[in-house]
Structures are given as structure tokens and as C-alpha cells.
C-alpha positions as CSV (number, residue, x, y, z in Angstrom):
1,X,0.0,0.0,0.0
2,X,1.3,3.4,-0.9
3,X,1.3,6.2,1.7
4,X,1.2,9.9,1.4
5,X,2.3,12.8,3.6
6,X,0.2,15.8,4.1
7,X,2.0,18.0,6.7
8,X,2.4,21.8,6.7
9,X,4.5,24.1,8.9
10,X,4.2,27.8,8.4
11,X,5.6,30.8,10.3
12,X,4.0,34.1,9.5
13,X,2.0,37.1,10.7
14,X,-1.8,37.1,11.2
15,X,-3.4,39.3,8.6
16,X,-6.6,39.9,10.6
17,X,-8.1,38.9,13.9
18,X,-9.5,35.3,13.9
19,X,-13.2,35.0,13.0
20,X,-14.9,32.5,15.4
21,X,-18.1,30.8,14.2
22,X,-20.2,27.9,15.3
23,X,-21.4,25.1,13.0
24,X,-25.1,24.1,13.1
25,X,-24.1,21.1,15.4
26,X,-22.3,23.5,17.8
27,X,-18.6,22.9,16.8
28,X,-16.4,26.0,17.0
29,X,-14.3,27.0,14.0
30,X,-11.9,29.9,13.6
31,X,-10.7,31.2,10.3
32,X,-7.7,33.4,9.8
33,X,-5.0,34.2,7.3
34,X,-1.2,34.2,7.6
35,X,1.2,36.5,5.6
36,X,4.4,34.7,4.7
37,X,7.3,36.9,3.5
38,X,10.3,35.7,1.5
39,X,13.2,37.4,-0.1
40,X,15.6,36.4,-2.8
41,X,18.4,37.9,-4.8
42,X,17.6,38.5,-8.5
43,X,20.3,36.8,-10.6
44,X,20.0,39.4,-13.4
45,X,20.0,42.6,-11.4
46,X,21.7,41.5,-8.2
47,X,18.9,43.3,-6.3
48,X,17.0,41.7,-3.3
49,X,13.3,41.2,-4.1
50,X,10.5,40.4,-1.6
51,X,7.2,38.6,-2.1
52,X,4.4,37.9,0.3
53,X,2.0,34.9,0.2
54,X,-1.3,34.9,2.0
55,X,-2.4,31.5,3.3
56,X,-5.9,30.8,4.6
57,X,-6.1,28.7,7.8
58,X,-8.9,27.1,9.8
59,X,-8.9,25.7,13.4
60,X,-11.6,23.6,15.1
61,X,-12.9,23.0,18.6
62,X,-11.1,24.2,21.7
63,X,-8.1,25.3,19.6
64,X,-10.4,27.7,17.7
65,X,-11.8,29.1,20.9
66,X,-8.3,29.7,22.4
67,X,-7.1,31.2,19.1
68,X,-9.9,33.7,19.0
69,X,-9.1,34.8,22.6
70,X,-5.3,34.9,22.5
71,X,-4.1,36.1,19.1
72,X,-4.6,39.4,17.2
73,X,-3.7,40.8,13.8
74,X,0.0,41.3,13.3
75,X,1.2,38.7,15.7
76,X,3.7,36.0,14.5
77,X,2.4,32.5,14.6
78,X,4.0,29.1,14.0
79,X,1.3,26.8,12.6
80,X,1.4,23.1,11.9
81,X,-1.4,21.2,10.2
82,X,-2.5,19.7,6.9
83,X,-3.7,20.9,3.6
84,X,-7.4,20.5,2.8
85,X,-9.4,21.3,-0.3
86,X,-13.0,22.4,-0.2
87,X,-15.4,22.7,-3.1
88,X,-18.8,24.4,-3.3
89,X,-21.0,26.1,-5.8
90,X,-21.6,29.9,-5.7
91,X,-23.7,31.8,-8.2
92,X,-23.8,28.8,-10.6
93,X,-20.0,28.5,-10.6
94,X,-18.0,25.7,-8.9
95,X,-15.4,27.1,-6.4
96,X,-12.4,25.4,-4.8
97,X,-10.2,26.5,-2.0
98,X,-7.1,25.0,-0.4
99,X,-6.5,25.9,3.2
100,X,-4.5,24.7,6.2
101,X,-6.4,22.8,8.8
102,X,-4.5,23.7,12.0
103,X,-3.5,21.0,14.4
104,X,-1.1,23.0,16.6
105,X,0.0,26.5,16.9
106,X,2.8,28.4,18.7
107,X,2.5,32.1,19.5
108,X,5.9,33.4,18.6
109,X,5.4,37.1,19.4
110,X,2.6,38.5,21.6
111,X,1.3,41.9,20.7
112,X,4.0,44.5,21.4
113,X,6.4,42.0,23.0
114,X,8.6,39.1,22.0
115,X,7.3,36.1,23.8
116,X,6.8,32.4,23.2
117,X,3.7,30.5,24.3
118,X,2.4,27.4,22.7
119,X,-1.1,26.1,22.5
120,X,-2.7,23.5,20.3
121,X,-4.5,20.3,19.8
122,X,-2.1,18.2,21.9
123,X,-1.8,17.8,25.6
124,X,-2.2,21.0,27.5
125,X,-2.7,22.4,31.0
126,X,-6.0,23.5,32.5
127,X,-5.9,26.9,30.8
128,X,-5.1,25.4,27.4
129,X,-1.6,26.7,27.2
130,X,1.3,24.4,26.6
131,X,4.7,25.3,28.0
132,X,7.7,25.0,25.9
133,X,10.9,24.1,27.8
134,X,13.3,27.0,27.5
135,X,16.3,24.8,28.1
136,X,16.2,23.3,24.6
137,X,16.9,26.7,23.0
138,X,20.6,27.3,22.5
139,X,21.9,30.8,21.7
140,X,25.4,30.9,20.4
141,X,27.6,34.0,20.0
142,X,28.7,34.4,16.4
143,X,30.7,37.6,16.6
144,X,30.0,41.0,15.2
145,X,31.3,40.5,11.7
146,X,28.8,40.9,8.9
147,X,27.6,37.7,7.1
148,X,28.2,37.6,3.4
149,X,25.0,36.1,2.0
150,X,26.7,35.2,-1.3
151,X,29.0,32.8,0.6
152,X,26.0,30.7,1.9
153,X,25.8,27.5,-0.3
154,X,22.0,27.3,-0.5
């Protein structure tokens, strides 16, 4: 039997406050969008270029409720989940949308501060916030010399 992998990890900024709704059977669902920036050096001009992608995301259940309460537009989020495609008909035309179904999320930067708190679909404490051990983060001094980006092999 052949297996597939459907796993997504994104780090970006929230483009708007999450929108929390309830399905007819009472399930909570939060929709939001992440802005993902990337830069590259144009081979022809030698100039650095920037591009932003906007990715729609959806979270379900208790994660959706915590998300709506804890994050706001502009905050940096690390999101893990899977891609999902939805289809529907609108005004006689068939529509499709691919979005990330969020399974876990880490708040990288709270509004106005650099913080790190994690919350998601996995195990959590009573208030729904997972603690990330700070001892597994290693910060190493690299000196004050400027890094030549052209010398990086990738």
C-alpha cells in the first residue's frame, strides 16, 4: 500500500483577527490568514526582491476558541497542520479552496512583545496553554562580523 504525507509548517503574521463561528451542530471553527514573506536575490539585477504569500487557515474545537481569545492581527504564529481542499457552488460556478487545517500553533510574538507561548490540539494544562521548555533553545555568539549572504551555499 502506498502512503502519502500531508503536513504543513508555516511561520507568518496574522493578517486579521481570527473569526470565530459555530457550525449548526455546535462545533467551534476559527478562520484566519497568515502572511508569509520571503526574499531572494535576483540573478540578473543583483537586487534583493520580496514577495508575500497569503495562506488561509482554519482551526476547530477548543483550539479555535483559544485562538480567538489569544491572538490578534500582526502577531507572529508558527502553525502546523495539513492541507485540505473544499469545493462548493456559488452563483452557478464551482469554487475550490485549499487551506491549512491547523492541528497545533505556537504564538511566537505577543502583541507588542517578543514572547513564546504554545497552544494547540495536543496535551495542555487546565488553561489550554502548553509550556515549551526553554532549556532546549541554544543561543550561540557568532561575533560581530557581517555575514556575506553570497557565501552561503544554499
